[in-house]
C-alpha positions as CSV (number, residue, x, y, z in Angstrom):
1,M,-1.7,-6.4,-17.7
2,N,-2.1,-2.7,-18.0
3,P,0.7,-0.1,-18.5
4,I,1.6,0.6,-15.4
5,R,1.3,4.6,-14.5
6,N,0.2,5.0,-10.9
7,I,1.2,2.3,-8.2
8,L,-0.1,2.0,-4.6
9,V,1.7,0.4,-2.1
10,C,0.1,-1.1,0.8
11,V,2.1,-1.4,4.0
12,T,1.7,-2.0,7.7
13,Q,3.6,-0.4,10.4
14,Q,7.0,-2.6,9.8
15,K,10.2,-1.5,8.5
16,T,10.3,-4.5,6.4
17,C,7.6,-3.3,4.1
18,E,10.5,-1.3,2.3
19,R,10.9,-4.1,0.0
20,L,7.5,-3.3,-1.2
21,I,8.4,0.3,-2.1
22,R,11.3,-0.9,-3.7
23,E,9.3,-3.5,-5.8
24,A,6.9,-0.9,-6.7
25,I,10.0,1.0,-8.1
26,T,10.9,-1.8,-10.0
27,L,7.5,-2.1,-11.6
28,K,7.2,1.4,-12.4
29,G,10.6,1.5,-14.4
30,E,10.9,4.5,-16.5
31,N,7.0,4.8,-17.0
32,E,5.6,8.1,-16.2
33,G,3.2,8.1,-13.4
34,E,3.2,8.3,-9.5
35,L,4.0,6.1,-6.5
36,H,1.8,6.2,-3.6
37,V,2.2,4.4,-0.3
38,I,-0.6,4.0,2.0
39,H,-1.0,2.8,5.8
40,V,-4.7,2.3,6.9
41,A,-5.3,2.0,10.6
42,K,-8.3,1.2,12.3
43,N,-9.7,3.9,14.4
44,E,-9.2,2.1,17.7
45,W,-5.4,1.3,16.8
46,K,-3.1,3.5,18.7
47,F,-0.3,3.3,16.4
48,L,1.4,6.4,17.3
49,D,1.4,5.9,20.9
50,N,3.7,2.6,20.0
51,A,7.4,3.8,19.6
52,K,8.3,0.7,17.5
53,E,5.3,1.3,15.1
54,G,5.7,4.9,15.2
55,E,9.5,4.8,14.3
56,A,8.9,2.2,11.4
57,L,6.4,4.7,9.7
58,E,8.6,7.5,10.3
59,Y,11.3,5.2,8.5
60,L,8.7,4.3,5.6
61,F,8.0,8.0,5.4
62,K,11.6,8.7,4.8
63,V,12.1,6.1,2.1
64,S,8.8,7.3,0.2
65,K,10.1,10.6,0.2
66,S,13.3,9.8,-0.9
67,I,11.8,8.1,-4.1
68,G,9.5,11.1,-4.5
69,A,6.4,8.8,-3.4
70,K,3.6,10.3,-1.5
71,L,2.7,8.6,1.8
72,S,-0.7,8.7,3.2
73,V,-1.6,7.4,6.8
74,L,-5.5,6.9,7.1
75,K,-7.6,5.8,9.8
76,S,-10.7,4.2,9.0
77,D,-12.9,0.7,10.4
78,D,-13.1,-0.1,6.7
79,I,-10.0,-0.8,5.4
80,V,-10.6,-2.1,2.2
81,N,-13.3,0.6,1.0
82,S,-10.7,3.0,2.3
83,I,-8.0,1.5,-0.3
84,V,-10.7,1.1,-3.0
85,N,-11.8,4.8,-2.6
86,Y,-7.8,5.8,-2.4
87,I,-7.5,3.7,-6.0
88,N,-10.5,5.3,-7.4
89,D,-9.3,9.2,-6.3
90,N,-5.7,8.6,-7.5
91,E,-6.3,6.7,-10.9
92,I,-4.3,3.7,-9.3
93,N,-3.9,0.9,-12.0
94,C,-1.5,-1.6,-10.0
95,V,-1.5,-2.3,-6.0
96,V,1.3,-3.8,-4.6
97,L,0.9,-5.8,-1.4
98,G,3.0,-8.1,0.9
99,K,2.1,-11.8,1.4
100,S,0.6,-12.6,4.5
101,K,1.9,-15.2,6.7
102,E,-1.6,-16.1,7.5
103,A,-2.9,-17.2,3.9
104,H,-6.7,-17.2,4.7
105,K,-6.6,-13.7,5.8
106,E,-4.6,-12.5,2.9
107,N,-7.0,-14.3,0.3
108,K,-10.0,-12.7,1.9
109,F,-8.6,-9.2,1.7
110,I,-7.1,-9.7,-1.7
111,K,-10.6,-11.0,-2.7
112,M,-12.4,-8.2,-1.4
113,L,-10.0,-5.7,-3.2
114,E,-10.4,-7.6,-6.4
115,N,-14.0,-7.5,-6.3
116,N,-14.1,-3.7,-5.6
117,V,-11.9,-2.4,-8.5
118,K,-11.7,-2.8,-12.1
119,D,-8.7,-2.7,-14.4
120,V,-6.3,-2.7,-11.5
121,D,-3.3,-5.1,-11.5
122,I,-2.4,-6.5,-7.8
123,C,1.0,-7.7,-7.1
124,I,1.8,-10.0,-4.2
125,V,5.3,-9.7,-2.9
126,S,6.7,-12.5,-1.1
């Protein structure tokens, strides 16, 4: 496992994703580096029109800010490629993801991510 310096937390528009951010804090420990939080929405998703989802992202923004993490919300139809580009642009060496309720979708996403990044640890949080 690489020394953890820069951690990326991938979140959805749910308040429960706070647990992923908290796990990233634990993983980072006293190591230098940065915490990043990202949410990638497909172009057709109208997440800001949905009060519940907008409220959840605002909540995650506040949680991220309180620990000094940068929250980025990106719009893209290629979610994996957007995350890979973010990983490369920000020298991320650890990605924190939540475990999906639908195992087959999770495995496909994780495999696609693993196939497109090198020397990056992927931590799946239940």
